[in-house]
C-alpha positions as a Markdown table, in Angstrom:
| # | Residue | x | y | z |
|---|---|---|---|---|
| 1 | Met | -18.9 | -0.1 | -7.2 |
| 2 | Asn | -22.5 | 0.1 | -8.2 |
| 3 | Gly | -23.8 | 0.2 | -11.7 |
| 4 | Leu | -25.1 | 3.8 | -11.6 |
| 5 | Ala | -24.0 | 6.2 | -14.3 |
| 6 | Lys | -21.5 | 8.9 | -13.3 |
| 7 | Glu | -23.2 | 12.2 | -12.5 |
| 8 | Val | -21.7 | 15.6 | -13.2 |
| 9 | Ser | -20.9 | 16.0 | -9.5 |
| 10 | Gly | -18.9 | 12.8 | -9.4 |
| 11 | Met | -21.5 | 10.8 | -7.5 |
| 12 | Ala | -20.8 | 7.4 | -9.1 |
| 13 | Ile | -18.7 | 5.6 | -11.7 |
| 14 | Ser | -20.3 | 2.8 | -13.6 |
| 15 | Glu | -18.9 | -0.8 | -13.6 |
| 16 | Glu | -18.4 | -0.6 | -17.3 |
| 17 | Glu | -16.3 | 2.6 | -17.0 |
| 18 | Ala | -14.2 | 1.1 | -14.2 |
| 19 | Ser | -13.7 | -2.1 | -16.2 |
| 20 | Lys | -12.6 | -0.2 | -19.3 |
| 21 | Asp | -10.2 | 1.9 | -17.2 |
| 22 | Ala | -8.7 | -1.2 | -15.6 |
| 23 | Ala | -8.1 | -2.9 | -19.0 |
| 24 | Arg | -6.6 | 0.3 | -20.5 |
| 25 | Phe | -4.5 | 0.7 | -17.4 |
| 26 | Gly | -3.2 | -2.8 | -17.7 |
| 27 | Asn | -2.4 | -2.4 | -21.4 |
| 28 | Leu | -0.5 | 0.8 | -20.8 |
| 29 | Phe | 2.2 | -1.0 | -18.7 |
| 30 | Glu | 4.2 | -2.5 | -21.6 |
| 31 | Arg | 4.3 | 0.9 | -23.3 |
| 32 | Leu | 5.7 | 2.5 | -20.1 |
| 33 | Val | 8.3 | -0.3 | -19.9 |
| 34 | Asp | 9.4 | 0.6 | -23.4 |
| 35 | Asp | 9.5 | 4.3 | -22.4 |
| 36 | Leu | 11.8 | 3.3 | -19.5 |
| 37 | Thr | 14.1 | 0.9 | -21.3 |
| 38 | Gly | 13.9 | 1.5 | -25.0 |
| 39 | Asp | 16.7 | 4.1 | -25.4 |
| 40 | Asp | 18.9 | 2.1 | -23.0 |
| 41 | Leu | 18.4 | -1.1 | -24.9 |
| 42 | Ala | 19.6 | 0.7 | -28.0 |
| 43 | Asn | 22.8 | 1.8 | -26.2 |
| 44 | Pro | 25.4 | -1.0 | -26.3 |
| 45 | Glu | 27.2 | 0.5 | -23.3 |
| 46 | Ile | 24.2 | -0.2 | -21.0 |
| 47 | Lys | 22.1 | -2.7 | -22.9 |
| 48 | Gln | 22.9 | -5.5 | -20.4 |
| 49 | Ala | 21.7 | -3.4 | -17.5 |
| 50 | Ala | 18.6 | -2.4 | -19.4 |
| 51 | Leu | 17.7 | -6.0 | -20.1 |
| 52 | Arg | 18.0 | -6.7 | -16.4 |
| 53 | Phe | 15.8 | -3.7 | -15.5 |
| 54 | Lys | 13.2 | -4.8 | -18.0 |
| 55 | Glu | 13.0 | -8.1 | -16.2 |
| 56 | Val | 12.8 | -6.3 | -12.8 |
| 57 | Leu | 9.8 | -4.3 | -13.9 |
| 58 | Ser | 8.0 | -7.2 | -15.5 |
| 59 | Tyr | 8.4 | -9.5 | -12.5 |
| 60 | Asn | 7.7 | -7.0 | -9.7 |
| 61 | Val | 5.3 | -4.3 | -10.8 |
| 62 | Pro | 2.2 | -5.5 | -12.7 |
| 63 | His | 1.1 | -8.6 | -10.8 |
| 64 | Gly | -0.6 | -7.1 | -7.7 |
| 65 | Lys | -4.2 | -6.0 | -7.2 |
| 66 | Arg | -3.3 | -2.6 | -8.7 |
| 67 | Asn | -5.8 | -0.9 | -6.3 |
| 68 | Arg | -3.5 | 2.0 | -5.6 |
| 69 | Gly | -2.9 | 2.8 | -9.2 |
| 70 | Leu | -6.5 | 2.3 | -10.2 |
| 71 | Ser | -7.5 | 4.7 | -7.3 |
| 72 | Val | -5.7 | 7.5 | -9.1 |
| 73 | Ile | -7.9 | 7.0 | -12.2 |
| 74 | Ser | -11.1 | 6.6 | -10.3 |
| 75 | Ser | -10.3 | 9.6 | -8.1 |
| 76 | Phe | -9.6 | 11.7 | -11.2 |
| 77 | Arg | -13.0 | 10.7 | -12.6 |
| 78 | Tyr | -14.7 | 11.7 | -9.3 |
| 79 | Leu | -13.0 | 15.0 | -9.1 |
| 80 | Ala | -12.6 | 16.2 | -12.7 |
| 81 | Ser | -14.9 | 18.6 | -14.4 |
| 82 | Ser | -16.5 | 17.5 | -17.7 |
| 83 | Ser | -13.9 | 19.7 | -19.6 |
| 84 | Gln | -11.0 | 18.0 | -17.8 |
| 85 | Leu | -12.3 | 14.4 | -18.5 |
| 86 | Thr | -10.4 | 14.1 | -21.8 |
| 87 | Asp | -8.7 | 11.0 | -23.1 |
| 88 | Ala | -5.3 | 12.6 | -22.8 |
| 89 | Asn | -5.9 | 13.5 | -19.1 |
| 90 | Leu | -7.2 | 10.0 | -18.3 |
| 91 | Glu | -4.0 | 8.6 | -19.8 |
| 92 | Lys | -1.9 | 11.0 | -17.6 |
| 93 | Ala | -3.9 | 9.7 | -14.6 |
| 94 | Met | -3.0 | 6.2 | -15.7 |
| 95 | Val | 0.7 | 7.1 | -15.9 |
| 96 | Leu | 0.5 | 8.5 | -12.4 |
| 97 | Gly | -1.3 | 5.3 | -11.3 |
| 98 | Trp | 1.6 | 3.2 | -12.6 |
| 99 | Cys | 4.0 | 5.6 | -10.8 |
| 100 | Val | 2.2 | 4.7 | -7.6 |
| 101 | Glu | 2.5 | 1.0 | -8.4 |
| 102 | Leu | 6.3 | 1.5 | -9.1 |
| 103 | Leu | 6.6 | 3.2 | -5.6 |
| 104 | Gln | 4.8 | 0.2 | -4.1 |
| 105 | Ser | 7.0 | -2.3 | -5.9 |
| 106 | Tyr | 10.2 | -0.5 | -4.9 |
| 107 | Phe | 9.2 | -0.6 | -1.3 |
| 108 | Leu | 8.2 | -4.3 | -1.5 |
| 109 | Ile | 11.5 | -5.4 | -3.1 |
| 110 | Ala | 13.4 | -3.8 | -0.3 |
| 111 | Asp | 10.9 | -4.7 | 2.5 |
| 112 | Asp | 11.0 | -8.4 | 1.5 |
| 113 | Met | 14.8 | -8.4 | 1.8 |
| 114 | Met | 14.7 | -6.7 | 5.2 |
| 115 | Asp | 12.0 | -9.1 | 6.5 |
| 116 | Gln | 13.5 | -12.1 | 4.8 |
| 117 | Ser | 10.0 | -12.9 | 3.4 |
| 118 | Lys | 9.6 | -15.9 | 1.1 |
| 119 | Thr | 6.7 | -15.1 | -1.3 |
| 120 | Arg | 5.1 | -12.1 | -2.7 |
| 121 | Arg | 2.0 | -12.1 | -4.9 |
| 122 | Gly | 2.2 | -15.9 | -5.1 |
| 123 | Ser | 5.7 | -16.0 | -6.4 |
| 124 | Pro | 9.2 | -16.1 | -4.8 |
| 125 | Cys | 10.3 | -12.7 | -3.6 |
| 126 | Trp | 12.6 | -11.0 | -6.1 |
| 127 | Tyr | 15.7 | -11.2 | -3.9 |
| 128 | Leu | 15.3 | -15.0 | -3.7 |
| 129 | Lys | 14.8 | -15.3 | -7.4 |
| 130 | Val | 18.0 | -13.5 | -8.2 |
| 131 | Lys | 19.8 | -15.1 | -5.3 |
| 132 | Gly | 21.8 | -12.1 | -4.2 |
| 133 | His | 22.0 | -8.5 | -2.9 |
| 134 | Asp | 21.7 | -7.2 | -6.5 |
| 135 | Ala | 18.0 | -6.8 | -5.6 |
| 136 | Ile | 19.0 | -3.7 | -3.6 |
| 137 | Asn | 20.1 | -1.9 | -6.7 |
| 138 | Asp | 17.1 | -3.2 | -8.5 |
| 139 | Ser | 14.8 | -1.5 | -5.9 |
| 140 | Phe | 16.8 | 1.8 | -6.5 |
| 141 | Tyr | 16.1 | 1.4 | -10.2 |
| 142 | Val | 12.3 | 1.0 | -9.7 |
| 143 | Glu | 12.3 | 4.1 | -7.6 |
| 144 | Ala | 14.2 | 6.1 | -10.3 |
| 145 | Ala | 11.8 | 4.9 | -12.9 |
| 146 | Ile | 9.0 | 6.9 | -11.3 |
| 147 | Tyr | 10.8 | 10.2 | -11.9 |
| 148 | Lys | 11.8 | 9.2 | -15.5 |
| 149 | Leu | 8.1 | 8.6 | -16.3 |
| 150 | Leu | 7.0 | 11.8 | -14.6 |
| 151 | Lys | 9.5 | 13.9 | -16.6 |
| 152 | Lys | 8.4 | 12.3 | -19.9 |
| 153 | His | 4.7 | 12.4 | -19.4 |
| 154 | Ile | 3.9 | 15.1 | -16.8 |
| 155 | Ser | 6.6 | 17.8 | -17.0 |
| 156 | Ser | 4.6 | 20.0 | -19.3 |
| 157 | Glu | 1.6 | 20.2 | -16.9 |
| 158 | Pro | 1.1 | 23.0 | -14.4 |
| 159 | Tyr | 0.8 | 20.4 | -11.6 |
| 160 | Tyr | 4.2 | 18.8 | -12.3 |
| 161 | Val | 6.1 | 20.4 | -9.3 |
| 162 | Asn | 3.2 | 19.5 | -6.9 |
| 163 | Ile | 3.3 | 15.9 | -8.1 |
| 164 | Leu | 7.1 | 15.7 | -7.8 |
| 165 | Glu | 7.0 | 17.1 | -4.3 |
| 166 | Leu | 4.2 | 14.8 | -3.3 |
| 167 | Phe | 6.1 | 11.7 | -4.5 |
| 168 | His | 9.3 | 12.8 | -2.7 |
| 169 | Glu | 7.3 | 13.6 | 0.5 |
| 170 | Thr | 5.5 | 10.3 | 0.4 |
| 171 | Asn | 8.7 | 8.4 | -0.2 |
| 172 | Tyr | 10.2 | 10.0 | 2.9 |
| 173 | Gln | 7.1 | 9.3 | 5.0 |
| 174 | Thr | 7.2 | 5.6 | 4.1 |
| 175 | Ile | 10.9 | 5.3 | 4.8 |
| 176 | Val | 10.2 | 6.8 | 8.3 |
| 177 | Gly | 7.5 | 4.3 | 8.8 |
| 178 | Gln | 9.7 | 1.4 | 7.7 |
| 179 | Ala | 12.4 | 2.6 | 10.2 |
| 180 | Leu | 9.9 | 2.6 | 13.0 |
| 181 | Asp | 8.8 | -0.9 | 12.0 |
| 182 | Leu | 12.4 | -2.2 | 11.8 |
| 183 | Met | 13.5 | -0.6 | 15.1 |
| 184 | Thr | 10.4 | -2.0 | 16.9 |
| 185 | Ser | 11.0 | -5.5 | 15.5 |
| 186 | Glu | 14.7 | -5.5 | 16.2 |
| 187 | Thr | 15.8 | -7.5 | 19.2 |
| 188 | Cys | 18.9 | -8.8 | 20.8 |
| 189 | Glu | 19.2 | -12.5 | 21.4 |
| 190 | Gly | 17.4 | -13.6 | 24.6 |
| 191 | Asp | 15.9 | -10.1 | 25.1 |
| 192 | Asn | 12.4 | -9.9 | 23.8 |
| 193 | Asn | 11.0 | -6.8 | 25.3 |
| 194 | Leu | 7.2 | -6.9 | 24.9 |
| 195 | Asp | 6.9 | -3.3 | 26.2 |
| 196 | Arg | 7.7 | -2.0 | 22.7 |
| 197 | Tyr | 4.4 | -3.2 | 21.3 |
| 198 | Thr | 2.2 | -0.4 | 22.3 |
| 199 | Gln | -0.9 | 1.0 | 20.6 |
| 200 | Glu | 0.9 | 4.3 | 20.1 |
| 201 | Arg | 3.8 | 2.8 | 18.3 |
| 202 | Tyr | 1.6 | 0.6 | 16.2 |
| 203 | Asp | -0.5 | 3.6 | 15.1 |
| 204 | Ala | 2.6 | 5.5 | 14.2 |
| 205 | Ile | 4.0 | 2.6 | 12.1 |
| 206 | Val | 0.8 | 2.2 | 10.2 |
| 207 | Lys | 0.3 | 5.9 | 9.5 |
| 208 | Trp | 3.8 | 6.5 | 8.2 |
| 209 | Lys | 4.6 | 3.1 | 6.5 |
| 210 | Thr | 1.3 | 2.4 | 4.9 |
| 211 | Ala | -1.5 | 4.9 | 5.0 |
| 212 | Phe | 0.2 | 7.9 | 3.4 |
| 213 | Tyr | 1.3 | 6.1 | 0.2 |
| 214 | Ser | -1.5 | 3.6 | 0.0 |
| 215 | Phe | -4.5 | 5.9 | 0.5 |
| 216 | Tyr | -3.6 | 9.6 | 0.6 |
| 217 | Leu | -1.2 | 9.6 | -2.3 |
| 218 | Pro | -3.5 | 8.3 | -5.1 |
| 219 | Val | -6.3 | 10.8 | -4.2 |
| 220 | Ala | -3.9 | 13.7 | -3.7 |
| 221 | Leu | -2.4 | 13.1 | -7.1 |
| 222 | Ala | -5.9 | 13.4 | -8.7 |
| 223 | Met | -6.6 | 16.5 | -6.6 |
| 224 | Tyr | -3.5 | 18.2 | -8.0 |
| 225 | Met | -4.4 | 17.1 | -11.5 |
| 226 | Val | -7.7 | 18.9 | -11.4 |
| 227 | Gly | -6.1 | 22.0 | -9.8 |
| 228 | Asn | -7.3 | 21.5 | -6.2 |
| 229 | Leu | -4.5 | 23.2 | -4.1 |
| 230 | Asp | -6.8 | 24.0 | -1.2 |
| 231 | Lys | -5.1 | 23.2 | 2.0 |
| 232 | Asp | -8.3 | 22.4 | 3.9 |
| 233 | Ser | -9.4 | 20.0 | 1.2 |
| 234 | His | -6.1 | 18.2 | 1.3 |
| 235 | Glu | -6.2 | 18.0 | 5.1 |
| 236 | Asn | -9.8 | 16.7 | 5.0 |
| 237 | Ala | -8.8 | 14.1 | 2.5 |
| 238 | Lys | -5.8 | 13.2 | 4.5 |
| 239 | Thr | -7.8 | 12.8 | 7.7 |
| 240 | Ile | -10.3 | 10.4 | 6.0 |
| 241 | Leu | -7.7 | 8.4 | 4.1 |
| 242 | Leu | -5.2 | 7.9 | 6.9 |
| 243 | Glu | -8.0 | 6.5 | 9.0 |
| 244 | Met | -8.9 | 4.2 | 6.1 |
| 245 | Gly | -5.2 | 3.2 | 5.8 |
| 246 | His | -5.2 | 2.3 | 9.5 |
| 247 | Phe | -8.3 | 0.1 | 9.0 |
| 248 | Phe | -6.6 | -1.5 | 5.9 |
| 249 | Gln | -3.4 | -2.4 | 7.8 |
| 250 | Val | -5.2 | -4.0 | 10.7 |
| 251 | Gln | -6.9 | -6.2 | 8.2 |
| 252 | Asp | -3.5 | -7.0 | 6.7 |
| 253 | Asp | -2.1 | -8.0 | 10.1 |
| 254 | Phe | -5.1 | -10.2 | 10.8 |
| 255 | Met | -4.8 | -11.9 | 7.4 |
| 256 | Asp | -1.0 | -12.4 | 8.0 |
| 257 | Cys | -2.0 | -14.8 | 10.8 |
| 258 | Tyr | -5.4 | -16.1 | 9.7 |
| 259 | Gly | -5.5 | -15.7 | 5.9 |
| 260 | Asp | -5.1 | -18.4 | 3.3 |
| 261 | Pro | -1.7 | -18.0 | 1.6 |
| 262 | Ala | -3.2 | -19.2 | -1.7 |
| 263 | Val | -5.7 | -16.3 | -1.5 |
| 264 | Ile | -3.6 | -13.5 | 0.0 |
| 265 | Gly | -0.5 | -14.3 | -2.2 |
| 266 | Lys | 2.1 | -14.6 | 0.6 |
| 267 | Ile | 3.0 | -16.6 | 3.6 |
| 268 | Gly | 2.4 | -14.6 | 6.8 |
| 269 | Thr | 5.6 | -14.1 | 8.9 |
| 270 | Asp | 4.7 | -11.4 | 11.4 |
| 271 | Ile | 5.0 | -13.6 | 14.4 |
| 272 | Glu | 8.5 | -15.0 | 13.6 |
| 273 | Glu | 9.7 | -11.6 | 12.4 |
| 274 | Asn | 8.8 | -10.0 | 15.8 |
| 275 | Lys | 6.5 | -7.5 | 14.1 |
| 276 | Cys | 4.5 | -4.9 | 16.0 |
| 277 | Ser | 1.3 | -6.4 | 14.7 |
| 278 | Trp | -2.2 | -5.4 | 15.7 |
| 279 | Leu | -2.7 | -8.9 | 17.0 |
| 280 | Val | 0.2 | -8.8 | 19.4 |
| 281 | Val | -0.8 | -5.4 | 20.6 |
| 282 | Gln | -4.3 | -6.6 | 21.3 |
| 283 | Ala | -3.0 | -9.8 | 23.0 |
| 284 | Leu | -0.9 | -7.7 | 25.4 |
| 285 | Lys | -4.0 | -5.8 | 26.5 |
| 286 | Arg | -5.6 | -9.1 | 27.5 |
| 287 | Val | -3.0 | -11.5 | 28.7 |
| 288 | Ser | -2.5 | -12.8 | 32.2 |
| 289 | Ala | 1.0 | -12.9 | 33.7 |
| 290 | Glu | 1.4 | -16.5 | 32.7 |
| 291 | Gln | 0.2 | -15.8 | 29.2 |
| 292 | Arg | 2.5 | -12.8 | 28.9 |
| 293 | Lys | 5.5 | -15.1 | 29.8 |
| 294 | Leu | 4.4 | -17.6 | 27.1 |
| 295 | Leu | 4.3 | -14.8 | 24.6 |
| 296 | Lys | 7.7 | -13.5 | 25.6 |
| 297 | Asp | 9.2 | -17.0 | 25.3 |
| 298 | Asn | 7.7 | -17.7 | 21.8 |
| 299 | Tyr | 7.1 | -14.4 | 20.0 |
| 300 | Gly | 9.7 | -13.4 | 17.4 |
| 301 | Val | 11.3 | -16.9 | 17.1 |
| 302 | Asp | 11.5 | -18.5 | 13.6 |
| 303 | Gln | 10.5 | -22.0 | 14.8 |
| 304 | Ala | 7.3 | -23.6 | 13.8 |
| 305 | Glu | 6.4 | -24.9 | 17.2 |
| 306 | Lys | 6.9 | -21.5 | 18.8 |
| 307 | Val | 4.8 | -19.8 | 16.1 |
| 308 | Ser | 2.1 | -22.4 | 16.9 |
| 309 | Glu | 2.2 | -21.5 | 20.6 |
| 310 | Val | 1.6 | -17.9 | 19.8 |
| 311 | Lys | -1.3 | -18.7 | 17.5 |
| 312 | Arg | -2.7 | -21.0 | 20.2 |
| 313 | Leu | -2.5 | -18.1 | 22.6 |
| 314 | Tyr | -4.3 | -15.8 | 20.1 |
| 315 | Arg | -7.1 | -18.5 | 19.9 |
| 316 | Asp | -7.3 | -18.6 | 23.7 |
| 317 | Leu | -7.7 | -14.8 | 23.8 |
| 318 | Asn | -10.4 | -15.0 | 21.1 |
| 319 | Leu | -8.6 | -12.4 | 18.9 |
| 320 | Gln | -10.6 | -13.4 | 15.9 |
| 321 | Asp | -13.7 | -12.2 | 17.6 |
| 322 | Val | -11.9 | -9.1 | 18.8 |
| 323 | Phe | -10.9 | -8.4 | 15.1 |
| 324 | Tyr | -14.5 | -8.9 | 13.8 |
| 325 | Ala | -15.8 | -6.5 | 16.4 |
| 326 | Tyr | -13.1 | -4.0 | 15.6 |
| 327 | Glu | -13.8 | -4.2 | 11.9 |
| 328 | Glu | -17.5 | -3.4 | 12.4 |
| 329 | Glu | -16.8 | -0.5 | 14.8 |
| 330 | Ser | -14.0 | 1.0 | 12.7 |
| 331 | Tyr | -16.1 | 0.9 | 9.5 |
| 332 | Glu | -18.9 | 2.8 | 11.3 |
| 333 | Lys | -16.4 | 5.3 | 12.6 |
| 334 | Leu | -14.9 | 5.7 | 9.2 |
| 335 | Met | -18.3 | 6.4 | 7.7 |
| 336 | Glu | -18.8 | 9.1 | 10.3 |
| 337 | Thr | -15.5 | 10.7 | 9.5 |
| 338 | Ile | -16.4 | 10.7 | 5.8 |
| 339 | Asp | -19.7 | 12.4 | 6.6 |
| 340 | Thr | -18.1 | 15.1 | 8.7 |
| 341 | Arg | -14.8 | 15.7 | 6.9 |
| 342 | Ser | -15.5 | 15.4 | 3.2 |
| 343 | Gly | -16.1 | 19.1 | 2.8 |
| 344 | Gly | -16.3 | 20.0 | -0.8 |
| 345 | Leu | -14.9 | 16.6 | -1.9 |
| 346 | Pro | -17.4 | 13.9 | -3.2 |
| 347 | Lys | -18.5 | 11.7 | -0.3 |
| 348 | Asp | -19.2 | 8.9 | -2.7 |
| 349 | Met | -15.5 | 8.6 | -3.7 |
| 350 | Phe | -14.5 | 7.9 | -0.1 |
| 351 | Ile | -17.5 | 5.6 | 0.6 |
| 352 | Thr | -16.6 | 3.6 | -2.5 |
| 353 | Tyr | -13.0 | 3.1 | -1.4 |
| 354 | Ala | -14.2 | 2.2 | 2.2 |
| 355 | Lys | -16.6 | -0.4 | 0.8 |
| 356 | Arg | -13.9 | -1.8 | -1.4 |
| 357 | Ile | -11.8 | -2.8 | 1.6 |
| 358 | Phe | -14.5 | -3.7 | 4.1 |
| 359 | Lys | -14.5 | -7.4 | 4.9 |
| 360 | Arg | -11.9 | -8.1 | 2.2 |
| 361 | Lys | -10.1 | -11.5 | 2.1 |
| 362 | Lys | -6.9 | -10.5 | 0.4 |
């Protein structure tokens, strides 16, 4: 973000404002954990479960980049009128931001188990730390915590039902995307059908699994907070933000293969997990018959030498250069979409979010 002062029309948010919001957002987390666990810790019948859940929250929720949660706050600042920009409303935006972070954490706990991932945010995945399938129930708890916080902090607001419905819809959309991802990655022994890795399937997985909850949800929450129920405005925001989400996920897929685990906070496993990654889709558009056979023999096998063969093929196909060209072209296209589809929403809000992820390294 630049250092310009925020104008009445929501043209900019100062770095100082953003920094204060981030600090206040971080400090709010422990209060929300107390909201979620305080009464249960005082109840001897369920105290043991409450202690467990307090650890679940502390380990899984607050240690990411918090971009999704912070986006609720910054979106509210961009969209709110001067009379709506009260301290109480900013705190409600922060509660909603943590609800988005809870949603993200609930998905990640389950996703890491399904993918058998090893690390998350630089630490062992939760299911490995607790060494058991209890993590399944823990993910259910994190999801339930969203609605407990919404009832406590938002239920008196006129936008409460819209917020509830949005979280339920986004949860459903992400589950659909995860199903598409899992079904595309699933394979029988000795039957690695590369035909499943199409651009159309990839686009659908990204849209449903990532883009709705990572990009549209935070902005839509802020829109409902300020009373924007206009269908055209929401559709315009969705068009821009789903395109942004696609751009973001392609970057994630690239970093899974080429990123530094110390920087991105996890060890990439898309190749051995048979994922419908942007890289394998691009590779299949460019391979010779011989290269396709090499990919078929090595992709989706959890053996270091086979993963190395796939990465060597990616190098031979110059997929790094393909990605860099894609990144530039997609960013320009995204800026055009922002210019033509913003409507009555502040363009600077969308441009700020696009610049935040352009050429990111983690």
